[in-house]
C-alpha positions in Angstrom: -12.4 30.5 43.0 -9.0 29.9 44.9 -5.5 28.8 43.3 -5.9 25.7 44.7 -9.7 25.2 43.4 -8.3 26.3 40.0 -5.9 24.0 40.4 -7.7 21.1 41.4 -9.5 21.4 38.6 -6.8 21.4 35.9 -5.8 18.2 37.3 -9.4 16.8 36.7 -9.1 18.0 33.1 -5.9 16.6 32.5 -6.8 13.3 33.6 -9.9 12.8 31.8 -7.8 14.0 28.8 -5.0 11.6 30.0 -7.7 8.9 30.3 -9.2 9.6 26.7 -6.1 9.4 24.5 -5.3 6.5 26.4 -8.5 4.3 25.8 -8.8 6.4 22.1 -4.9 5.6 20.7 -4.3 2.1 19.1 -0.6 1.3 19.2 0.4 -1.0 15.9 2.4 -4.3 17.0 5.7 -4.3 15.7 5.1 -7.8 14.7 2.8 -6.4 12.4 4.9 -4.9 9.9 6.6 -6.7 7.0 10.2 -6.3 5.7 10.6 -5.7 1.6 12.2 -9.7 1.7 8.5 -10.5 3.8 6.6 -9.0 1.6 8.6 -10.5 -1.7 8.5 -13.7 -0.4 4.6 -13.8 0.6 3.6 -12.4 -3.1 6.2 -14.2 -4.8 7.8 -11.4 -6.9 11.1 -9.4 -7.4 12.2 -6.3 -5.5 12.1 -4.4 -8.2 8.5 -5.1 -8.9 7.3 -4.6 -5.3 9.5 -0.9 -5.9 7.3 -0.5 -8.9 4.2 -1.0 -6.6 5.4 1.3 -4.4 6.4 3.8 -6.4 3.1 4.1 -8.2 1.3 4.3 -4.5 -0.5 1.1 -5.2 0.9 -0.4 -1.9 1.6 1.8 1.0 4.8 1.2 2.8 6.9 3.1 5.3 10.5 4.3 5.3 12.9 3.8 8.1 16.4 4.6 7.7 16.5 3.5 4.7 14.8 0.6 5.1 11.0 0.0 4.1 8.1 -1.8 6.0 4.5 -2.3 5.1 2.0 -3.0 6.9 0.4 -7.0 7.0 -3.1 -5.6 6.7 -1.8 -2.7 4.0 -0.4 -5.6 2.3 -3.6 -7.8 2.7 -5.3 -4.8 1.0 -3.7 -5.5 -2.1 -4.0 -8.9 -2.3 -7.7 -8.3 -2.2 -7.6 -5.8 -4.6 -5.3 -8.2 -7.3 -7.7 -10.8 -6.9 -9.2 -12.6 -9.3 -13.0 -13.6 -9.6 -13.9 -16.5 -11.6 -16.4 -15.6 -13.9 -18.9 -18.8 -14.5 
């Protein structure tokens, strides 16, 4: 195999990898992220209680530059875990 053929084969493989990564990588829209204030308002809780949920690991969060964010799906899971079921 010549050098040109090897380079062509490498390019084909790199394109396949790029295509795979592009199709398998899902980005989370920024609109799916909530601030602490948003979550406090949604749950009708204080900032302190929200911090307790964060510290205990009950509510997953991300911290960027000192600001805390919550993914909407994680907040939804939290609500479902704390949902009361009516017993008849």
